[in-house]
C-alpha positions in Angstrom: 4.3 10.1 18.6 7.3 11.8 20.3 9.5 8.9 21.4 12.5 7.9 19.2 12.1 4.7 17.2 14.6 2.0 16.9 16.9 2.6 13.9 15.3 1.3 10.7 12.4 -0.3 12.4 10.1 1.1 9.8 10.5 1.2 6.0 8.3 2.9 3.4 7.7 1.6 -0.1 6.5 3.9 -2.8 5.6 2.3 -6.2 5.9 4.8 -9.0 4.9 4.6 -12.6 4.4 7.8 -14.7 3.1 9.8 -11.7 3.9 13.1 -13.2 5.5 15.7 -10.9 3.9 14.6 -7.7 6.7 12.3 -6.4 9.3 14.9 -5.4 6.7 16.8 -3.4 5.6 13.7 -1.7 9.1 12.8 -0.6 9.7 16.3 0.7 6.5 16.3 2.7 7.2 12.8 3.9 10.7 13.7 5.2 9.2 16.7 7.0 6.6 14.6 8.7 9.2 12.0 9.7 11.5 14.7 11.1 8.7 16.3 13.1 7.6 12.9 14.5 11.2 12.0 15.5 11.2 9.2 12.9 14.2 10.3 10.9 15.7 6.8 10.7 13.0 5.5 8.5 14.1 4.0 5.2 12.3 5.0 2.0 12.3 2.8 -1.1 11.0 4.2 -4.4 10.3 1.7 -7.1 10.6 3.1 -10.6 8.4 0.8 -12.5 9.7 1.6 -15.9 8.7 5.3 -15.8 8.8 7.0 -19.2 7.9 10.5 -18.0 9.5 13.0 -15.6 8.3 11.2 -12.4 11.8 10.5 -11.1 13.2 13.9 -11.8 14.0 16.0 -8.8 13.9 13.2 -6.2 16.4 13.8 -3.4 18.5 10.6 -3.9 20.2 11.2 -0.6 16.9 10.6 1.1 15.6 7.5 -0.8 16.8 4.2 -2.3 15.6 4.0 -5.9 14.9 0.5 -7.3 14.2 0.3 -11.0 12.3 -2.0 -13.3 13.6 -1.6 -16.9 10.0 -2.2 -18.1 6.6 -1.6 -16.5 5.6 -4.7 -14.5 2.6 -3.4 -12.6 2.0 -2.2 -9.0 2.0 -5.7 -7.5 5.5 -6.4 -8.9 6.7 -3.1 -7.6 5.4 -3.9 -4.2 7.2 -7.2 -4.2 10.4 -5.6 -5.2 10.1 -3.0 -2.4 9.2 -5.6 0.2 12.0 -7.9 -0.7 14.6 -5.2 -0.5 13.2 -3.7 2.7 13.3 -7.1 4.4 17.0 -7.3 3.7 17.3 -4.8 6.6 17.1 -7.2 9.6 15.9 -4.5 12.1 12.8 -3.6 10.1 9.6 -4.9 11.6 7.1 -3.0 9.6 6.8 -1.8 6.0 4.4 1.0 5.0 3.1 1.7 1.5 2.2 5.0 0.0 1.1 5.7 -3.5 3.2 8.1 -5.6 0.3 10.2 -6.9 -0.2 12.2 -3.8 -3.5 10.6 -2.7 -2.0 9.3 0.6 -1.4 12.0 3.1 2.1 11.5 4.7 0.9 13.4 7.8 -1.2 10.4 8.8 1.7 7.9 8.8 2.8 8.5 12.4 -0.7 7.9 13.7 -1.1 4.8 11.5 2.3 3.4 12.7 1.3 4.1 16.3 -2.0 2.2 15.8 -0.1 -0.6 14.1 2.0 -1.0 17.2 -0.8 -0.5 19.7 -3.1 -3.1 18.1 -0.2 -5.5 17.5 -1.2 -5.6 13.8 0.2 -7.7 11.1 -1.7 -6.0 8.3 -3.2 -2.5 8.8 -5.3 -0.8 6.1 -5.8 2.9 5.9 -9.5 2.9 5.3 -10.9 5.8 3.3 -14.1 7.4 4.4 -16.4 7.4 1.3 -18.7 10.3 2.1 -19.1 13.8 0.8 -19.5 15.3 -2.7 -15.7 15.2 -3.4 -15.8 11.4 -3.9 -16.6 10.4 -7.5 -19.7 8.1 -7.7 -17.7 5.5 -9.7 -15.1 5.2 -6.9 -17.8 5.1 -4.2 -19.9 2.5 -6.1 -16.8 0.3 -7.0 -15.6 0.3 -3.4 -19.1 -0.7 -2.1 -19.4 -3.5 -4.6 -15.9 -4.9 -3.7 -16.8 -4.6 0.0 -19.8 -6.8 -0.4 -18.2 -9.4 -2.7 -15.0 -9.7 -0.6 -17.1 -10.1 2.6 -19.2 -12.9 0.9 -16.2 -14.7 -0.6 -13.6 -14.2 2.2 -15.9 -14.2 5.3 -14.7 -10.9 6.7 -16.1 -7.4 6.3 -13.6 -4.7 5.6 -14.5 -1.0 5.1 -12.0 -0.5 2.3 -10.3 -3.3 0.4 -8.9 -1.1 -2.3 -6.9 1.3 -0.3 -3.1 1.2 -1.0 -2.2 2.9 2.2 -1.0 0.0 4.3 1.4 -1.1 7.0 2.5 -4.7 7.0 4.5 -6.7 9.5 7.8 -8.6 8.8 6.1 -11.7 10.2 3.4 -11.6 7.5 5.8 -10.8 4.6 8.4 -13.4 5.5 5.7 -16.1 5.5 3.4 -15.0 2.7 5.5 -13.0 0.2 7.1 -16.1 -1.5 3.7 -17.3 -2.5 2.2 -13.9 -3.6 2.1 -13.2 -7.3 3.7 -10.0 -8.5 0.9 -8.8 -10.7 -0.9 -5.5 -10.9 -3.7 -4.3 -8.6 -5.0 -7.8 -7.9 -1.8 -8.4 -5.8 -3.2 -6.1 -3.1 -6.4 -8.1 -2.9 -4.4 -11.4 -2.8 -2.5 -10.0 0.2 -5.7 -9.2 2.0 -7.1 -12.7 1.3 -3.9 -14.3 2.6 -4.1 -12.2 5.8 -7.6 -13.4 6.4 -6.9 -17.0 5.6 -3.8 -17.0 7.7 -5.5 -15.5 10.7 -3.2 -12.6 10.9 -4.1 -9.5 12.9 -5.9 -7.5 10.3 -7.0 -4.0 11.2 -8.5 -0.9 9.5 -7.9 2.7 10.6 -9.8 5.6 9.0 -7.8 8.0 6.9 -8.5 11.1 4.9 -9.9 10.5 1.4 -8.0 12.5 -1.2 -8.9 12.8 -4.8 -7.1 14.7 -7.5 -9.6 16.0 -10.1 -9.5 13.4 -12.9 -6.4 11.8 -11.3 -4.4 11.7 -14.6 -1.7 9.6 -12.9 -4.0 6.7 -12.1 -3.3 3.6 -14.2 -6.3 1.6 -12.9 -8.3 0.2 -15.9 -11.8 -0.5 -14.8 -12.6 -3.6 -16.9 -9.1 -5.2 -17.0 -8.1 -4.6 -13.4 -11.5 -5.2 -11.9 -11.6 -8.6 -13.7 -8.2 -9.4 -12.3 -9.2 -8.4 -8.8 -12.5 -10.4 -8.8 -10.7 -13.4 -10.3 -8.2 -13.3 -7.5 -11.0 -13.0 -5.0 -12.7 -16.1 -6.4 -9.5 -18.1 -6.4 -8.8 -17.2 -2.8 -12.4 -17.9 -1.8 -12.0 -21.4 -3.2 -8.8 -21.9 -1.2 -10.6 -20.7 1.9 -12.4 -24.0 2.1 -9.3 -26.1 1.4 -6.7 -27.1 4.0 -3.9 -24.7 4.7 
């Protein structure tokens, strides 16, 4: 994408909690990609969700806006903080989310943003391709189970409901954000469910699947967080059959 973008038409939100030393490198790579793609005017918000390690050290403060939670509140709460602050910029029409642990490739952002515009999306999910030996069986299996359950309960098949690499429109966020709970990983599923229920333009675009061996910066707890995700799915499925 070689044409200049309108000033601050895109914002990027990066939730961060004890992500080790990956964040400064992510910001550096992201800035390089934005420069090469003639997207230098993009705003970057980093949400420090009560980090207690060195995650925030070495971040170029001139390139990002850091928002801090004094105590850890969870990814969903961090997303809400980022969205609300990005929406204060009246020219922003799209907000992208990248995880701080380096498992979202910034080089794919220009293509995703171009697809977001081309398809007139309200909610675009970067869909991981779960194939090959580099994908842990637990991740592959968990994604497949959630695919099936979400399709049955929400009435729409999506190739990857758990991907955090997303681009979301101002229209969706202004309407739905006030009613979205700022929890942990279940917030991401709630947002998908609301996109389906509200008949927003929901699209999926394939992205590279990256896994760090062991991923020590992952804070997903299988039993606790899976329970919250499926509970949210069930609640939204019930609402599916109720009037809007």
